N, C-alpha and C positions, 0 to 999 in steps of 0.2 A: 504494499500499499504506500502511496505518495505521505511523505512525511507533512503532516500538516503546520501551518502555519500558526503560529500564536502570537504574531504581532498585530497589532490595531495600527491600520495604514496610517491613519489623521496624526498618532503619536509618533508612527516611525517619521512621518514627513516634519513634525513639529522639529524633532531630535536633531534630523539629518541637513536640513536647511543652513543652520549655519556652521554646522562642521565644512560641508562642499562650498560655502561661501569663504569661508578660510583658506581653503585648498585652490580654488579659482579666482581668489581676488576681486569676488563681486558678489552682491548680492544673488542671493539663489530663491529659486522657488520651486517644489517637489509636485509632481501632480501624477494620475495614473498610476496608482501602485497597483499590484496587483501579483499572482503566484501565476508560475506556469502550469500547465494541467497536462495529465498523461504520466509523468517522469518523476523522478524524483524519490530515491528511498531514503537517503542519509542526510546531506546536506539540505539545509532551509534556503531555500532560493527566492528573491523578490524582483519584481520590474518595478520601474517607473522611469520616469521622464523629469530630469533635470534643465530648468529654465536659467538661463544667464546670459546678460550683453547680447540679449536678443537673439540668443540662441536655443534652441529646443534639443536635449539630447538624450537619445533614450539609452539605460543602460542596465545590467543586472548586479545585484548584490547577490554573494552567497554568504551565507553565515555560519558557525558553528553551530550545531544541534547542540540544543539541553542536554548536558551530559548525564543528568539524573533520569533524564525519559527516554530509555532505552536506544541510546545511540548504537547505531550499527557496527561501528568500529571502535577502537578504544583512542585513538587519538585521531584528530582532524588537524591536517597542519597546512592551512589555508599560504604560508609563505611558499610550501613547496608544492602547490598547486600553482601559485602564479609562477617560481621560478620554472617548472615544465614548460607551461606555456609560451613565455619569455624566451626559453632555451630554444625551441620547435620554434618558435616564429624567427630567430635570428639564423639557426643554421637549417632551413628548411623551406620548400614553399605552401607546406601544409597551412590550411587556414587555419587561426586560432585567434580567439579573439583577444582585443587590447587590454591588457591589465592598466588600470588608472590607478589604485591606490590598494592596499593592503594596508589594514587597522588591526593591527596586535592589542590595542588597549581594550579591554574587556566593559570599561565602565561608561561609554556611552550607550551600545543596546547591550549591554550584558553578555556579550561574546565576541570574539573577533572576525571581521569580516574585510571581503575583499570587492573590489568594484571592476567593472568589465563594460566595455563599450558592448551595447548589444548588436545581435548580428541577424539580417532575416534570415530565413528558410523553415523549412517543416524537419521532423523529427518522426520517426518511429515511435508510437507510443507504448510504454510497458503496462498501463494501466485505462483502458483494458487492452490486452496485449493485441499488437499489432494484426498476428496472426487469426485475428478472431473478424477481420475486416474493417473498415472505416479510415483505414489510412491512404499516404497519396499511395504506399506500394501496389493498392488495387488497381490502381491507372496502368500500373508497367505492363507488359508483355514480360511472358517466362525468359526471354532473353534479356529485357531490358533488369530483370530482377537479377541474373545472374550479373550483368554486367556490373549493378550497383553491389554488389559482393565482392564484385574485384576492385571497384574504385575503394572500398576499405580495406582491403589488402594492401592495395597499391599506397593508401596514406600511410599504413603500419609500416612499410619496407622504407618510405621517407623518413619515419621517425627513426625507425633502428639504425638509419645511414647515418645518424650524426655521430660524430667522432668525438666523443667523450673528454679522451686525452687533450686533444685541439682545442676543443672547449675551455679545458681547465688552465692549460697553457696561455689562451688569449684571456685569460682572467676574469671569466665566468665562474660565479661562483654557482657550484655542485656541491654544498652542504646539505643540500635536502634529500639527495641521494645515499644510499650506504655504500661502505667502501668497494670500489670495483676490482678490488683482487680478493683470491680465495676461492672457495667451491661454491658457487651460486644455487646447486641443487640444495646441495645442506642446510645453507642460510634460508632457502625459501620453505623446506619442508618444516625447518625448525619454526619458520614466522607462524605457518599454517598450522601445527600442533600447537602453539601458545595461543594463538586467536583460537581455534576450539575451544579449550581449556578456559577464556574469558568469555566467551560467546556461551556455553553451555551451563555456566553456572553450577549447580548441583546435580544436573541431567548427566545421563552417560547414553551415548548416540553410538552405537558398534559398527553402523555403517562406518562411520566419520573414520573411526578407528583404525578399521579393516582398511578404508582406502589407504589411510597414512601410513601403513605398513606396507600395503601393493607397493604405494608409489614407491619408498623405500627401497625395497628388495628389486624394482625395477627400473630402477634411475637410467636416464637417457644416456648412451655410451658417449658422444659428442654434442653436447649442449650448444657447442659453438661459442663464441665471444660475449661479452656484457654488454647490453645495449640498454637505452632507455625504454623501459615499460611504460605504455600509456596507462596499463591497468585494467580499466573497464572499457576494453576496445570492441566496441561492437556498432552498428548503423543505429542503433538507437541514440546513442551519443555522438551522432553527426547531424548538423543540420543542411539540409538540401535545398537547392534552388533545381527543381526538376532533377535531372542523374547528378547537378555539379554540387561537390561540397560546397558550402558557404563556410564553416565552422567547427571544426574539433573540439568536443567540449568535454569534461568531468574527468578531471585527473586528480580524484582525490585517492584513487589508488596507484598515484606514481611509485616504479620501483626502477630498479635498474636487474637484469639478470638476461637469459638466454631467451631469444626470439620467436621462441616455440610458445611462451606464457602468452604472449599478446594473441597470437595467432592461431591456438588450440583455445583461446578463448573466443574468440570472434566465431570460429565452428560450434563451439558445445554451448555458444547462448541461444544460439537459432535452433539449433538441436531441441533445445528445452521448450523454448516456447511453441515448436511445430509439436513437440510431445504434447502440449494442451489442447492444441488443433485438434489433436489424431483424438485425445481422450472426450473430447465434447463432439466429435464426427463433424468438423468442421477442415474444410479443404485446406487450410493454409498456404502457407507455400513451400512446399517440399523440393522445389528447387532452387530455390535460395539458400547462398550461403554452402553450397556443396564443398566438401573438402577438398576434391581436386580443384574446382575451380579457385576457392581460394591460395591453394598453396601453387598452383602456377602462376596465378597473377602476381601471387608476393615476389615471386622468383622473377618473372618479367619485370617487375619494377625495381630488379636491382638487391634484392634479399637473398639470403643464402638456403639452398635446400637445409627444408628440417629433417632431420634423421628423428627415428621414434615417434613421429608426430602424433601416434595414438597417445603415447605418454600424457602429453600433453593437454589433450581431451580430458584425460581423465583427470591431471591434475586441474582444469577449469572446473570439471563437477565436481570435484571433492572442494576445490575454493566456494563455488557457487551453495554447496549443502552447510557448509559452514556458516556463513552469511544467512541463510534461507533460519538459520536456529533463531538468529536476532530478529529477524524482521516479522517472523511469524511469531515468538515470543510478545514483541511488541503489539499484534494484533489481539493476542490474548488479554494483553494488558488493557486494550482499550476496550474489550468487550466485543473486538469485531468478530471474533471466534472463540471456540470452547477449547480447553485446556485437551489435548487425545489424550488416552489411555495409553497409547505407546509413544513417548515421546519422538521416535523415527519420524512420525506421521506429519510432524512439523515440516520435514525434507518435500516437497512435492515431489521430487524427481529420484526418491530414495529407491525405488525399483530399476530405473535405469544406472543408479549408480554401484547397487549390487551387483546387476549386470554386466558392468563395464569391469569389474574387479573380478568377478567369477567365470567370465566368458575364456 
């Protein structure tokens, strides 16, 4: 479920108008405060327009969620998100929003926030899922759908092409990333086990523990170099004007690691959404984000061949299962669903994950 906004628009405007006025050096007025529809599982996102110097500028503000109200992640590093977008904007042609400000002082709104220019375009919704119909993807032929997936794969290849050592030597601040040496796979698995332990509280979910053990036993033999990982790398986090991407969004899961982490996530996330369409006997988009299309387009755009690709798809399935604990428990806490007798039923794709590690 999308994270509900708990901000009063009028109060927000009154609070932010002098803050913006100080930064632009002129009186400011804020109008059209709202929230985006259909997406947003973790950070709180607000849309509004700032008016100053006879100009009207639409912006987006992302705020760290209330950390006492079932946050999806234990840490929200808005400076890291800004750093990632600035890095991609500097070293690639991938369209990313222009970051205006990062405010770390929590006294103003009760949480840190960042402000970006708003970019036009349409996104594929998560709620209700785009596979249920009603999104712009309905307008696309099967060939166009497949090309859209290839476009996202090519964006991934460009992001992964960033030479992080060069960026550091250029003086770019990469402190938002982990150390770029050592064993990426071991670090990522350690991170996921720690996240699972945080997310589950007093619960135990054997499917996740078995998946973690399976991943450790079947480690990829050649994970390749460490690259910038977008993290939540999928079409739903890209704005499009027709088939053309206008902005790559949602960097809150940014990390560094093998390229397969992002490419496997792209393939798995559509597998998950398509499985929902299958459950509800809807056609969905079975030709969208096909593994062969995605991998071929990724390599054609300059990415390396990804060995042991299935490992990264299962790793994505494990990551999403752990996240599902938090999002589902939040729904329980909000009274939107009952706590299941079997905690594993908090994970909508638990059967898929079992099949992946037992198959």
